C-alpha positions as CSV (number, residue, x, y, z in Angstrom):
1,T,62.7,144.4,89.3
2,N,66.0,145.9,90.5
3,S,64.6,146.4,94.0
4,D,65.8,143.1,95.0
5,L,69.3,143.9,94.0
6,E,69.4,147.4,95.6
7,H,68.5,145.8,98.9
8,G,71.0,143.1,99.1
9,F,68.9,140.2,97.5
10,Q,71.4,139.9,94.5
11,S,70.8,136.2,93.8
12,L,67.1,136.7,93.9
13,T,66.8,138.2,90.4
14,Y,63.7,136.0,89.7
15,G,62.2,136.3,93.2
16,W,59.6,138.7,92.6
17,I,57.9,136.3,90.0
18,C,57.3,133.6,92.7
19,L,56.2,135.8,95.7
20,D,53.0,134.5,96.2
21,A,52.8,133.9,100.0
22,G,52.5,137.1,101.9
23,H,55.1,139.9,102.2
24,N,57.9,137.5,103.8
25,I,60.5,136.4,101.5
26,D,61.1,132.8,101.6
27,V,64.8,132.6,100.3
28,D,64.8,128.9,99.5
29,N,61.7,129.0,97.3
30,V,62.6,132.1,95.6
31,R,65.7,130.9,94.5
32,S,64.3,127.7,93.1
33,C,61.6,129.9,91.3
34,D,60.5,128.1,88.0
35,I,58.8,130.8,85.8
36,A,57.4,127.9,83.2
37,P,54.3,127.2,85.4
38,V,53.6,131.1,85.6
39,Q,54.1,131.4,81.7
40,K,51.5,128.5,81.2
41,N,49.1,130.0,83.7
42,S,49.6,133.7,83.2
43,S,46.0,134.5,83.7
44,N,45.7,133.5,87.5
45,W,49.3,134.9,88.3
46,T,49.5,136.7,91.7
47,I,52.2,138.1,93.5
48,N,51.8,138.9,97.2
49,Q,48.1,137.8,96.8
50,L,47.5,140.7,94.2
51,K,46.2,139.5,90.6
52,I,48.7,140.8,87.9
53,D,46.9,142.2,84.8
54,Y,49.9,142.5,82.7
55,C,53.8,143.2,82.6
56,L,55.9,145.7,80.7
57,A,59.5,144.6,79.6
58,E,61.8,146.1,77.5
59,V,65.0,144.4,76.3
60,A,68.2,146.2,77.2
61,Q,70.9,146.6,74.9
62,P,74.0,144.7,75.5
63,H,77.1,146.3,76.8
64,C,80.3,144.6,76.7
65,K,83.6,145.4,78.6
66,L,86.9,144.1,79.6
67,Q,87.4,143.7,83.4
68,F,90.7,142.7,85.1
69,S,92.3,143.1,88.5
70,L,95.8,145.0,88.3
71,P,97.2,143.3,91.5
72,M,96.3,139.8,90.3
73,L,97.5,140.6,86.7
74,A,100.9,141.6,88.1
75,T,101.2,138.6,90.5
76,V,100.7,136.3,87.6
77,I,103.4,138.2,85.3
78,L,105.6,137.8,88.5
79,M,105.2,134.3,89.1
80,N,105.8,133.2,85.2
81,A,108.7,135.5,85.2
82,C,110.2,133.7,88.1
83,K,109.4,130.4,86.3
84,S,110.9,131.2,83.2
85,I,114.1,132.5,85.2
86,C,114.5,129.2,87.0
87,M,114.0,127.0,83.6
88,F,116.6,129.5,82.1
89,L,119.2,129.0,85.1
90,T,118.7,125.0,85.0
91,L,119.4,124.8,81.5
92,W,122.4,127.1,81.7
93,K,124.0,125.8,84.8
94,H,123.5,122.0,84.8
95,R,125.7,120.7,81.8
96,S,126.1,117.2,83.1
97,A,124.5,114.1,81.6
98,T,120.9,113.9,82.6
99,L,119.1,110.8,83.9
100,V,115.7,111.4,82.6
101,T,114.8,108.4,80.8
102,I,115.3,104.4,81.5
103,G,117.5,104.5,78.3
104,D,119.7,107.3,79.9
105,A,120.3,105.2,82.8
106,L,120.9,101.9,81.1
107,S,123.2,104.0,78.9
108,S,125.2,105.2,81.4
109,F,125.2,101.7,83.3
110,L,126.4,99.8,80.2
111,Q,129.2,102.2,79.8
112,Q,130.2,102.0,83.5
113,P,128.8,99.1,85.2
114,D,127.8,99.2,88.8
115,E,130.1,96.9,91.2
116,L,127.2,96.8,93.9
117,T,124.8,95.1,91.7
118,E,126.9,92.4,90.2
119,S,125.7,89.0,90.2
120,R,121.8,90.0,90.4
121,C,120.8,89.9,87.1
122,L,117.4,88.9,87.9
123,M,116.7,91.6,90.6
124,G,113.4,93.7,90.3
125,K,112.6,96.8,92.0
126,V,110.5,94.8,94.4
127,D,113.7,93.0,95.7
128,L,114.9,96.0,97.1
129,K,112.3,96.4,99.6
130,R,111.5,92.9,101.1
131,G,113.1,89.8,101.8
132,P,116.4,88.8,103.2
133,M,118.2,91.0,100.6
134,H,116.6,94.1,100.6
135,W,118.8,97.3,100.4
136,R,119.5,99.8,103.3
137,M,120.1,103.3,102.9
138,F,123.0,104.7,105.0
139,S,122.8,108.3,103.8
140,W,122.6,109.9,107.3
141,Y,126.1,108.2,108.0
142,G,127.6,109.3,104.6
143,L,127.8,105.8,103.2
144,R,126.6,104.6,100.0
145,P,123.7,102.4,99.7
146,R,124.5,98.4,99.6
147,P,122.8,95.3,100.0
148,N,123.0,93.2,103.4
149,I,124.1,89.8,102.1
150,K,125.7,88.3,99.2
151,P,123.5,87.3,96.5
152,D,122.6,83.6,96.1
153,P,121.7,82.2,92.6
154,V,118.2,81.7,91.8
155,T,116.2,79.2,90.1
156,F,114.3,80.4,86.9
157,R,111.1,78.5,87.1
158,A,108.7,79.6,84.2
159,P,108.4,82.5,81.9
160,L,105.9,84.5,83.4
161,R,104.6,87.7,82.5
162,R,103.4,90.4,85.0
163,R,100.6,92.8,84.6
164,W,101.1,96.6,84.3
165,F,100.1,97.0,87.7
166,A,103.5,95.9,89.0
167,A,105.0,99.1,87.3
168,A,104.1,101.4,90.0
169,S,104.0,100.6,94.0
170,F,101.0,99.9,95.8
171,K,101.3,103.3,97.6
172,R,101.3,105.1,94.5
173,W,98.2,103.4,93.2
174,F,96.5,103.8,96.5
175,L,97.4,107.5,96.6
176,T,96.4,108.4,92.9
177,M,93.3,106.3,92.9
178,G,92.4,107.6,96.4
179,F,93.0,111.2,95.8
180,C,90.7,110.9,92.1
181,L,88.2,109.1,94.0
182,A,87.8,111.5,96.8
183,A,87.7,114.3,94.1
184,L,85.1,112.2,92.2
185,G,83.0,111.8,95.4
186,T,83.2,115.5,96.3
187,S,82.1,116.5,92.8
188,I,79.0,114.3,93.2
189,H,78.2,115.6,96.5
190,F,78.3,119.2,95.3
191,E,76.3,118.4,92.0
192,V,73.5,116.9,94.1
193,L,73.5,119.8,96.6
194,G,73.3,122.0,93.4
195,L,70.3,120.5,92.1
196,R,68.7,120.2,95.5
197,R,69.1,124.1,95.6
198,M,67.4,124.5,92.7
199,R,64.7,122.5,93.9
200,I,65.1,120.1,90.8
201,N,63.4,116.4,90.9
202,T,63.1,114.1,88.1
203,Q,60.0,115.6,86.7
204,N,61.7,119.1,85.7
205,L,65.5,118.0,85.8
206,S,65.9,119.6,82.6
207,L,65.8,123.0,84.2
208,A,69.1,122.5,85.8
209,L,70.6,120.8,83.0
210,N,69.6,123.5,80.4
211,T,71.2,126.6,81.9
212,G,74.0,126.4,79.4
213,F,77.8,126.2,79.6
214,G,79.2,128.9,81.8
215,A,75.9,130.9,81.7
216,V,75.1,133.1,84.7
217,D,71.8,132.1,86.4
218,S,71.0,134.0,89.8
219,R,69.5,130.6,91.0
220,A,72.9,129.0,90.5
221,L,75.2,131.0,92.6
222,L,77.3,129.4,95.3
223,D,76.5,130.8,98.7
224,A,80.1,130.4,100.1
225,G,79.7,133.4,102.6
226,L,82.2,135.5,100.9
227,P,81.8,139.3,100.6
228,R,80.2,140.3,97.4
229,L,81.2,144.1,97.2
230,G,84.5,145.6,96.4
231,S,87.7,144.4,95.3
232,E,88.2,141.8,97.9
233,S,85.1,139.9,96.8
234,L,86.6,139.7,93.1
235,V,89.9,138.3,94.5
236,L,88.1,135.8,96.8
237,S,85.6,134.8,93.9
238,V,88.6,134.2,91.5
239,L,90.3,132.1,93.9
240,L,87.3,129.8,94.8
241,A,86.3,129.4,91.2
242,N,89.9,128.5,90.2
243,L,90.4,126.1,93.2
244,P,89.0,123.1,91.2
245,Q,91.3,123.9,88.4
246,A,94.6,123.6,90.8
247,I,92.9,120.4,92.3
248,V,92.5,118.8,89.0
249,S,96.1,120.0,87.6
250,F,97.5,118.2,90.9
251,L,95.4,115.0,90.0
252,Y,96.7,115.1,86.5
253,L,100.1,115.0,87.6
254,A,99.6,112.1,89.6
255,Y,97.8,110.4,86.9
256,N,100.2,111.3,84.2
257,G,102.9,109.8,86.7
258,L,101.2,106.6,87.0
259,V,100.7,106.3,83.2
260,T,104.2,106.9,82.5
261,C,105.3,104.7,84.8
262,M,103.2,101.9,83.0
263,C,104.5,102.8,79.7
264,L,108.3,102.7,80.8
265,A,108.0,99.6,82.2
266,H,106.2,98.4,79.3
267,E,108.8,99.7,76.9
268,Y,111.4,98.2,79.1
269,S,109.9,94.9,78.9
270,K,110.3,94.8,74.9
271,Y,113.9,94.5,75.4
272,G,113.3,91.0,76.5
273,L,111.4,89.8,73.3
274,P,113.5,87.3,71.5
275,D,115.2,88.4,68.1
276,R,114.0,92.0,68.6
277,K,116.8,94.3,69.5
278,K,116.2,97.8,69.9
279,A,118.2,100.9,70.4
280,L,118.2,102.9,73.7
281,R,115.6,106.0,73.9
282,V,117.8,108.6,75.5
283,T,117.8,112.4,76.0
284,T,121.0,113.2,73.8
285,P,121.4,110.3,71.2
286,R,124.8,109.1,70.4
287,G,125.5,106.4,67.7
288,Q,122.4,104.3,67.0
289,Q,120.3,105.6,69.9
290,R,117.0,107.1,69.5
291,S,115.5,110.3,71.0
292,T,112.8,110.6,73.5
293,Y,109.1,111.2,72.7
294,Y,108.0,114.7,72.3
295,L,105.4,114.2,74.9
296,Q,107.4,111.9,77.1
297,L,104.9,109.2,76.3
298,P,103.9,107.4,73.1
299,F,101.6,109.4,70.8
300,R,98.7,106.8,71.3
301,Y,98.9,107.5,75.0
302,A,100.0,111.0,75.0
303,A,97.4,112.3,72.6
304,P,94.2,110.9,74.4
305,L,95.6,111.8,77.8
306,L,96.4,115.6,76.3
307,V,92.7,115.8,74.7
308,A,91.0,114.3,77.9
309,S,92.9,116.8,80.4
310,T,92.0,119.7,78.2
311,T,88.5,118.6,77.9
312,L,88.3,118.2,81.6
313,H,89.6,121.5,82.6
314,W,87.3,123.1,80.1
315,L,84.1,121.5,81.4
316,I,85.2,122.5,85.0
317,S,85.8,126.1,83.7
318,Q,82.1,126.1,82.3
319,G,80.8,124.3,85.4
320,I,82.3,126.5,88.0
321,F,83.0,130.2,87.0
322,L,83.3,133.5,88.2
323,A,80.1,135.6,87.9
324,R,80.7,139.4,87.9
325,I,77.2,141.2,88.0
326,S,76.8,144.7,87.3
327,T,73.3,146.5,88.1
328,T,71.5,149.4,86.3
329,D,68.4,151.2,87.2
330,Y,65.4,151.6,85.0
331,K,67.3,154.1,82.9
332,G,69.9,152.1,82.0
333,Q,72.5,153.8,84.0
334,G,75.0,151.9,85.7
335,N,75.2,151.6,89.5
336,S,78.7,150.5,90.2
337,A,78.2,150.9,94.1
338,N,75.9,147.7,93.8
339,D,78.1,145.7,91.4
340,F,79.2,142.5,92.9
341,S,81.2,139.2,92.5
342,E,79.6,135.7,93.0
343,V,80.9,132.0,91.9
344,G,78.5,130.4,89.5
345,Y,77.6,127.1,88.6
346,S,76.4,124.9,85.8
347,C,75.3,121.4,86.7
348,L,75.4,120.0,82.9
349,P,79.2,120.6,82.8
350,I,79.9,119.2,86.0
351,L,78.0,116.3,85.2
352,L,80.0,115.8,82.0
353,A,83.1,116.5,83.7
354,M,82.5,113.7,86.5
355,I,81.6,111.3,83.4
356,L,84.8,112.1,81.7
357,G,86.8,111.6,85.1
358,T,85.2,108.4,85.9
359,A,86.0,107.2,82.1
360,M,89.6,108.4,82.5
361,L,89.8,106.3,86.0
362,A,88.4,103.1,84.3
363,A,91.0,103.7,81.3
364,I,94.1,103.5,83.8
365,V,92.6,100.3,85.7
366,G,92.0,98.9,82.4
367,C,95.6,99.4,81.5
368,G,96.7,97.9,84.7
369,F,95.3,94.7,83.6
370,R,97.4,94.3,80.6
371,K,100.5,92.0,80.5
372,F,104.3,93.1,79.7
373,A,105.6,92.1,76.6
374,S,108.4,89.7,77.9
375,H,109.3,88.1,81.5
376,I,111.9,90.4,81.9
377,P,112.1,91.5,85.9
378,V,110.2,94.7,86.5
379,A,112.6,97.4,87.0
380,G,110.3,100.6,86.7
381,S,112.2,103.6,87.3
382,C,114.6,101.8,89.9
383,S,118.1,102.7,89.3
384,V,119.5,99.7,91.2
385,A,117.2,97.2,89.3
386,L,118.3,99.0,86.0
387,A,122.1,98.6,87.0
388,A,121.5,94.9,87.8
389,A,120.4,94.3,84.2
390,A,123.1,96.3,82.5
391,H,126.2,94.0,83.4
392,R,127.2,93.5,79.8
393,P,129.9,91.1,78.6
394,K,133.4,92.8,79.1
395,D,134.2,92.7,75.3
396,D,130.6,94.5,74.4
397,V,132.2,98.0,75.2
398,D,129.9,100.1,72.7
399,A,126.7,98.2,73.6
400,A,125.2,101.6,75.0
401,F,125.2,102.9,71.5
402,L,124.0,100.1,69.4
403,P,120.7,98.2,69.4
404,V,120.6,96.0,72.5
405,Q,118.5,93.2,73.8
406,W,117.9,91.6,77.3
407,G,118.4,87.7,77.8
408,E,120.7,84.9,78.7
409,V,124.6,85.6,77.7
410,R,126.1,82.1,77.4
411,S,129.7,83.4,77.4
412,E,129.2,85.1,80.4
413,G,127.8,82.4,82.7
414,T,129.1,79.0,83.6
415,N,127.6,75.4,83.2
416,E,125.9,75.8,86.7
417,I,124.8,79.5,86.8
418,G,123.6,81.5,84.0
419,H,124.1,85.5,83.5
420,C,121.3,87.7,82.0
421,C,122.1,91.3,80.8
422,F,121.7,93.9,78.0
423,T,123.7,93.4,75.3
424,S,124.3,93.8,71.6
425,H,125.7,90.2,71.4
426,E,123.6,87.1,70.7
427,V,120.9,86.4,73.5
428,H,119.0,83.2,74.3
429,D,115.9,82.8,76.3
430,L,115.8,81.8,79.9
431,I,115.8,78.1,80.6
432,P,113.2,76.9,83.4
433,G,115.1,75.1,86.2
434,R,118.3,76.7,85.4
435,L,120.2,78.6,88.1
436,Y,120.9,82.3,87.4
437,A,123.0,84.8,89.2
438,G,120.6,86.2,91.2
439,T,117.6,88.1,92.0
440,A,117.0,89.1,96.0
441,R,114.5,87.0,97.6
442,K,113.6,83.5,96.3
443,S,112.8,81.9,92.8
444,Y,112.0,84.1,90.2
445,H,108.8,82.1,89.5
446,D,107.4,83.0,93.2
447,S,108.4,86.6,93.3
448,S,106.5,87.2,90.0
449,N,103.3,86.6,91.7
450,D,103.5,89.8,94.1
């Protein structure tokens, strides 16, 4: 039974069982060989038109050994060492205050209000890119960013609450969902190809789905045109088997960033709830400030996301994996000259990974339909919009270190024009129809529908 292996047909381990059409080997038929019909009708089993009377088989003793590539191991160690050194240098050299969270930014602006964003208390991040008052960057000429025109008061129409979709830009949604859908579509394509290669239909689909998780099957090896023998085959097979892991890691960063945007905007909107002052969540707490989340997200979002990501990586590792095959002769002696490396696949883990990925996409779209807690303008992580909301009353010098709330401050506005900001003082709900010192484009009611 080792003749196929020794003559270059490494992936045709079951080939001799189905050779019943002359001496020419039909590779497609042999790879999709299903031994179940042969077992049921063994009395009429023929190979190359010769009737088989009986077979002799012996259970080989299993041999376990650890195989690794020294160059690959050295490369991994070197890369991790470089990453550790960079992290250490970053912590050691950069001692200045950090702007990691929204709370860090608000704390900084409450301590030192920004002059350029004065009289723009209803400015949202969308106002910086469109309309007559969008901001222009002059960094090429060494100038600071500044608005085009002087702000005008804006009428507050109604307390509208926007959906979580508004936390991230359309471009970010489009790219993240586009890449995820492209990866999902590619997975479906290769799953179908894998099933076709094994010649599976609805009647015997279980043959492909019952191969197990990470189990090597000679009928389920990728034909990528890579060399099979030598150290080069091992390196290339490892890179190909781990390519999906790298792609999923990239998609996870984009997915996590989108979830983080929505959660940050949701937390920011809670400061606009009436009679609910909250301390800022910062990297280095001072006074009554709170520390950041351990996983940078609320636990009810971080835990499911972490579990789903870990499960997805595990399913992919079981669905596409390195198959290092060692050959032996009939005496059980190793034949290292014919050892080869392939990339194997298993249809069931890939199918489960696609289902989990689809569920994750549905979950993030579902979160996008949720509404924010209040009608505070959506700032996201835009520092300009955050600065515009942090023009506290002049006598509220310690607002950054105390529980704060966003709303109208009667003492700072006038009879004609109101003022909104983050403050530790008493605030009031915005009054529909009243003028406020300004947003960027048009009435706040209209801009909320973008």
